[in-house]
C-alpha positions in Angstrom: 82.4 8.3 18.7 80.5 7.2 15.6 80.0 3.7 17.1 78.6 5.3 20.3 76.1 7.4 18.3 75.0 4.3 16.3 74.6 2.3 19.5 72.5 5.0 21.1 70.4 5.4 18.0 69.8 1.6 17.9 68.8 1.6 21.6 66.5 4.6 21.1 64.8 2.9 18.1 64.3 -0.3 20.1 62.7 1.6 22.9 60.4 3.5 20.6 59.5 0.2 18.8 58.7 -1.5 22.1 56.6 1.4 23.3 54.7 1.6 20.0 53.7 -2.1 20.3 52.1 -1.5 23.7 49.1 0.2 22.1 46.5 -2.4 21.3 44.1 -1.8 18.4 41.2 -2.4 20.7 42.1 0.9 22.4 41.1 2.7 19.3 37.3 3.4 19.4 35.5 4.1 16.1 32.2 5.9 15.6 30.1 6.3 12.4 26.9 8.3 11.8 24.9 9.8 9.0 22.8 13.0 9.1 19.8 11.3 7.6 18.6 7.7 7.1 16.1 8.6 4.3 17.3 10.1 1.1 16.3 10.4 -2.6 18.3 9.6 -5.7 21.4 11.8 -6.1 20.7 13.6 -2.8 23.9 14.1 -0.8 24.2 12.6 2.7 27.0 13.4 5.1 28.8 10.3 6.6 30.7 11.3 9.7 33.4 9.1 11.4 35.9 9.3 14.2 38.7 7.3 15.7 39.7 8.0 19.3 42.9 6.8 21.1 41.9 5.8 24.6 45.3 4.4 25.6 48.2 6.1 27.4 50.5 5.6 24.5 50.6 7.4 21.1 49.7 5.7 17.9 52.5 6.6 15.5 50.7 5.3 12.4 47.1 4.3 11.8 45.1 3.8 8.7 41.3 3.8 8.3 39.8 2.2 5.2 36.1 2.6 4.4 34.8 -0.1 2.0 31.5 1.3 0.7 28.6 -0.6 -0.7 28.5 -0.9 -4.6 25.3 1.2 -4.6 26.9 4.1 -2.7 28.5 6.9 -4.6 31.1 9.3 -3.3 30.4 13.0 -4.0 33.8 14.6 -3.6 36.1 16.4 -6.0 38.2 14.4 -8.4 41.4 15.8 -7.0 40.4 14.5 -3.5 39.3 11.2 -4.9 42.6 10.7 -6.7 44.4 10.9 -3.3 42.0 8.9 -1.1 39.8 6.7 -3.2 40.4 3.4 -4.9 37.6 2.1 -7.2 37.0 -1.2 -8.9 33.9 -3.0 -10.2 33.0 -4.4 -6.8 33.1 -1.4 -4.5 34.8 1.8 -3.6 37.5 2.1 -0.8 38.4 5.4 0.9 41.7 5.4 2.9 42.9 7.8 5.6 46.3 7.9 7.3 46.9 9.7 10.6 48.7 9.5 14.0 47.0 9.9 17.3 48.4 11.2 20.6 47.0 9.7 23.8 43.3 10.7 24.4 43.0 12.5 21.0 40.4 11.9 18.3 40.7 11.9 14.5 37.4 12.9 12.8 36.4 13.2 9.2 33.3 13.3 7.0 32.4 12.0 3.5 29.6 13.1 1.2 27.8 10.1 -0.3 24.6 9.5 -2.4 22.5 6.8 -4.0 21.6 6.6 -7.6 18.6 4.3 -7.4 15.7 3.5 -5.1 16.3 0.8 -2.5 17.9 0.0 0.8 21.7 0.2 1.2 24.1 -0.8 3.9 26.9 1.8 4.0 29.6 -0.8 4.2 32.5 -2.0 6.3 35.6 -0.4 7.8 39.2 -1.7 8.3 41.4 -0.1 11.0 45.1 -0.7 10.9 47.5 0.1 13.8 51.2 -0.3 13.0 54.2 -0.1 15.2 57.0 2.4 14.6 59.1 0.1 12.4 56.1 -1.4 10.6 57.0 -4.9 11.8 53.9 -5.8 13.7 50.7 -4.4 12.2 47.3 -5.1 13.7 44.0 -4.9 11.8 40.5 -4.7 13.1 37.4 -4.7 10.8 33.7 -4.6 11.2 30.4 -3.3 9.8 29.6 0.4 10.2 26.1 -0.5 11.3 24.5 2.2 9.2 21.6 1.7 6.7 20.4 4.2 4.1 16.9 4.1 2.5 16.6 5.8 -0.9 13.0 6.6 -1.9 11.7 7.1 -5.4 12.4 10.2 -7.3 9.9 13.0 -8.0 8.0 13.2 -11.3 5.6 15.6 -12.9 1.9 14.9 -12.4 -1.4 16.7 -13.1 -2.9 18.5 -10.2 -4.9 16.1 -8.1 -8.6 16.6 -7.7 -9.3 16.9 -3.9 -12.9 18.1 -3.9 -14.9 16.1 -1.4 -18.7 16.1 -0.8 -21.2 18.4 0.9 -20.7 18.2 4.6 -24.0 19.9 5.3 -25.8 16.7 4.0 -24.8 14.8 7.2 -24.2 17.4 10.0 -25.7 15.2 12.7 -23.7 12.2 11.9 -20.5 14.1 11.8 -20.8 16.3 14.9 -23.4 17.6 17.4 -21.7 20.9 18.2 -20.2 23.1 15.5 -16.5 22.6 14.7 -14.7 25.9 15.6 -12.1 25.1 12.9 -14.8 25.5 10.2 -15.6 29.1 11.1 -15.7 31.2 8.0 -16.7 34.6 9.4 -19.5 36.6 11.0 -22.6 38.3 9.6 -25.7 40.1 10.8 -28.5 38.1 12.5 -31.6 37.8 10.2 -33.9 36.0 12.6 -33.7 32.6 10.7 -30.5 31.4 12.5 -30.7 29.3 15.6 -29.8 31.1 18.8 -26.7 29.0 19.4 -25.2 30.6 16.3 -25.1 34.0 17.9 -21.7 35.2 18.9 -22.1 37.5 21.9 -18.5 38.7 21.8 -18.9 40.0 18.2 -22.4 41.3 19.1 -20.9 43.4 21.9 -18.2 44.8 19.5 -20.6 45.5 16.6 -23.5 46.8 18.7 -26.0 44.5 16.9 -26.7 40.8 16.9 -24.0 38.9 14.9 -24.0 35.2 14.1 -21.2 32.8 13.2 -21.0 31.7 9.6 -19.6 28.2 9.2 -18.3 26.7 6.0 -20.3 23.4 5.5 -19.7 23.3 1.8 -16.4 21.5 1.0 -14.7 18.6 2.7 -11.3 17.9 1.1 -9.8 14.4 1.6 -8.3 11.9 -0.7 -7.9 8.1 -0.8 -5.0 6.8 -2.9 -5.3 3.3 -4.3 -2.0 1.9 -5.4 -2.1 -1.2 -7.6 1.2 -3.2 -7.5 0.0 -5.6 -10.1 1.8 -9.0 -10.2 3.7 -9.6 -13.4 3.8 -6.0 -14.5 7.2 -4.8 -15.9 9.6 -3.5 -13.3 10.0 -0.1 -15.0 6.2 0.5 -14.8 6.1 -0.5 -11.1 9.0 1.9 -10.4 7.1 4.6 -12.2 4.1 3.9 -10.0 6.2 4.5 -6.9 7.4 7.7 -8.3 3.8 8.8 -9.0 2.9 7.8 -5.4 5.6 9.9 -3.9 4.7 12.9 -6.1 1.0 12.7 -5.3 1.7 12.5 -1.6 3.9 15.6 -1.7 1.4 17.5 -3.8 -1.4 16.7 -1.3 0.9 17.8 1.6 1.5 21.1 -0.2 -2.3 21.6 -0.5 -2.7 20.5 3.2 -5.2 17.8 2.1 -5.5 14.7 4.4 -5.1 11.4 2.5 -5.1 7.7 3.1 -3.2 5.0 1.2 -4.7 1.6 0.2 -2.4 -0.9 -1.7 -2.1 -4.5 -2.5 1.7 -4.5 -2.3 4.5 -4.3 0.2 4.2 -0.5 0.5 1.3 -1.4 2.9 -1.9 0.6 3.6 -2.0 3.6 5.9 -4.9 5.4 7.5 -5.8 9.0 6.7 -3.3 11.6 7.9 -1.3 14.6 7.1 2.1 16.0 8.1 5.8 15.3 8.0 5.7 12.0 9.8 2.9 10.7 7.6 4.7 11.5 4.3 8.1 10.3 5.6 6.6 6.9 6.6 5.2 6.5 3.1 8.5 7.5 1.5 10.4 5.0 3.6 8.0 2.2 2.7 8.5 3.2 -1.0 12.3 2.9 -0.6 12.0 -0.5 1.2 9.5 -1.9 -1.4 10.6 -5.0 -3.3 7.7 -4.5 -5.9 5.7 -7.4 -4.3 2.0 -7.8 -4.9 -0.1 -9.9 -2.5 -3.5 -9.9 -4.2 -5.4 -8.4 -7.2 -6.8 -5.0 -7.8 -10.4 -6.2 -7.6 -9.8 -7.4 -4.0 -8.2 -4.1 -3.2 -11.3 -2.2 -4.4 -13.5 -4.6 -2.4 -11.5 -3.9 0.8 -11.7 -0.2 0.2 -15.4 -0.2 -0.4 -16.0 -2.5 2.6 -14.9 0.4 4.9 -15.8 3.4 2.7 -14.8 6.9 3.5 -17.7 9.2 2.8 -17.2 12.1 0.5 -13.6 11.2 -0.4 -11.9 11.7 -3.8 -10.0 8.7 -5.2 -6.7 8.6 -7.0 -5.8 5.3 -8.6 -2.2 4.6 -9.5 -1.6 1.5 -11.6 1.1 0.2 -14.0 -1.2 0.4 -17.0 -4.8 0.6 -18.0 -5.8 -3.0 -18.7 -9.0 -5.0 -18.8 -9.3 -5.5 -15.1 -8.9 -1.8 -14.4 -11.5 -0.9 -17.1 -14.0 -3.2 -15.4 -13.3 -2.0 -11.9 -13.1 1.8 -12.3 -16.8 2.2 -13.2 -17.8 0.2 -10.1 -15.5 2.4 -8.0 -17.1 5.5 -9.5 -20.7 4.2 -8.8 -20.0 3.5 -5.2 -18.1 6.7 -4.4 -20.2 9.0 -6.5 -17.3 10.7 -8.3 -14.9 9.8 -11.0 -11.5 8.6 -9.8 -8.3 10.2 -11.1 -6.2 7.6 -12.9 -2.3 7.8 -13.1 -0.5 5.0 -15.0 3.1 4.0 -15.0 3.1 2.7 -18.5 1.0 2.7 -21.7 -2.6 1.4 -21.8 -3.2 -2.1 -23.1 -5.2 -2.4 -26.3 
């Protein structure tokens, strides 16, 4: 009787072993995604992954290993990391074990972050499918195909000066008809206003002639000049990128349109405002390799060649050196107002 039980058990194990080998690792489909491709230092990003069994046979044992880039940090509890993570000087590996019935999916998520500015590839994955007895394991590996851009961190800056010029000095060159967005209010007709200023709707409501009162006094717009000076210390250039991000976010908070002019690989951008505008600049900050293409004097020449009338200037530079001291007065004479200077390091003697 015992021999019969042993023979039946051996046959059953052999059948299970043969069935478990029929599932190819190519029948396991993997998917990876992140909830944002743009982040900032120490901001948590959610990495989602899933493994789906598309075969007709169950996978009795599978293991998914995520090999993360050295610049990627895992933001999970230490108790969880002690069970799933393996760290060394090169990278971090996260390992999951599971079994999959036919047509089922195993899903998980991992909180990650970046410590420094730059572009990071999330890493690679290794998927192992083993048979029941563990005699014929199959492994598939590949790149997750995900990239994360980490922009510069915020820093404290003085409030930018955004006062432009007097729009009433050049009303004909700016527009022929009044801009309805510049309407300040209504007041009584004095006889000195042109007839086109009369608002007949407000006249009917008030019972007397009322004219539109427009605000032709202040035009707020800013031009940012970023000097990525060649040969400057890396720490000062990184500080300049932090200043650039902080200035852009401050102008966004004030709803002030701004343009970017630079001699580096952040690249120039026409005047704009809004989420897409600032996100484009933040992405370029994260992708920057601190490369300078020409000097600051040529940058000012290009800016003055296509001047923006009545625009305030904010100059961001690694340090106040001789070239900057000679160029800033020229910039002030041409624009008619003193530029605001932000430096990433100390001034040169």
